[in-house]
N, C-alpha and C positions, 0 to 999 in steps of 0.2 A: 626502464623496463623494456624488454625486447618486444617487438611488434607481435610476434607469435604468442607471447604470454598474455597479451591483452584479451585475445579471443577466449583463451582458457578461463580467465577470470570472469568474463561476462557469462559464459555458459554455466558456471557454478552458482551464479546468483539466481534466486527464485524469480519466476516470471512476474510475480506481483511486485517485487523489489525493482525489477527493470522497468515495469510500468510506472512506478512511483518516480523513478529517476527521470522519466520522460515528461513528467508533468511540468507545467509552468511553476515558477517559484511560489506564486500565490496559491495555486491549487494544491501544490505539495504541502504547503504549510497548513492548509485547511484539513487535508486528509490525515496528516500526522497529528493534528489536534484531536481529530476523532479517535485515532488509535490510542492516544495518551489519556483520553477521558474515560476512566474506568467505570463511570456511571452509565455509559452507553453500551448496550449489549452487542456482542459480536455480530449477531444476525442483523441488527439495525445498521451497523456500520457497513456490512456487506450490501444491504439494500441501497444505501446511499452511494456506495462506490460503483455499483452496477449502472446507475442512472446517468445518462449523458445530460449535459446542460450546455446548450448552445450559447446562452448569454455569457457564460464564463469560459467558453472554449474548453469544456471539460468532457473528455471522452472516457466513459466508464470502463471498468474492468470486470469480467465475469467472476467476481469473488463469491465464495461461500463463507459461511461462518467459521469454518475451519481455517480458511485462508487468513482471515482476520486474526483468529486466535494464534496462528503461527507467526504472523507479523508482529503481534504484540509480544509474544514469547521471545522472539529474536531481539527485541528492544528491552527486554527485562520488565515489561509491563504485565502485572498480574491483576486480572479482573476477579474480584472476590464476590461481586453481587450476581 
């Protein structure tokens, strides 16, 4: 891949996805688990994502419930409850 193309690919990725990519592997696994668990409401996941946690070196993201719904949709996760 050409160097110039890398910037273009990065810019098309949603900010939430770029934030996820920047998490430690452990924290990313936790957040992806929240997204995959359809028993957890979008607004609840958004609440958890926004909160920093110094103990786990977790720096939150200003997510709204729609951000979580979109992230789930991109992954083919459909929340029915």
